[in-house]
N, C-alpha and C positions, 0 to 999 in steps of 0.2 A: 743424351750422348755427351761425353766429355771430349772437347776438341783437343787434338794433338797437333803440334806444329813442329816440323823438322827444319833445321837451319844449320848453317855453317858458323862456327865461331869466328869472330873478327880477327883474332890473332893468327898470323901465318907462321908456319914452321920454316926451317932452313930449306926444306925440300920444295917449298911453294904450295904446301897443302894446308888445309884447315880441318880442325876436329869437327865432327858431325854430331849435333845435339838434337835431343827430343825434349820439347816442353809440353807438359800436360796442364791445361787450363781449366778452371771452373769459375764461372761468374767473373771473368776478367782477371783472376788471380792465378799466378803460376804456382801450381801445387808441387810440381816435380820438374827439375831440369837435370837430364841425365845424358852423358856421352853414350853413343851407341857403338863405340869401338871402331869406327871407320874414319879415315881421313880422305878428303877429296879436294880437288882443285876447283876453284870457283867456276871455271868454264865447263866443268862436268855436271854441275848442279842446276836444276831448273826450280827456282823457289816457288813459282806460281803453281806448278803441277806437283811439287814435292817429290820429284823423281829424278833419276840420273838421265843425263843426255846421252845420245847414241855414241858419243866419242869415248865413253869409258869402257875399258876392256872387260869388266865384270858387271856389265849393265844388267843382265837378266838375273843373276844371283842376288845382287844387292836390292834391286827393285822388288824381287819376290820376298825378301826378308822384311822390307819396309811395309809391304801390304799386310 
């Protein structure tokens, strides 16, 4: 299985959101880094579970797409 890591970009927009990225790893090397087309606030993202927190208005829709 190839590990996939979801994370927020460090750069913040004027609206206070961050671009959402997906990294695909193989043997410790990043093979692909791609934006997934979503922007999120840091407080809406749980990096440990790689899911949105309850406070986000589109929680179910985005978490379903991430799975």
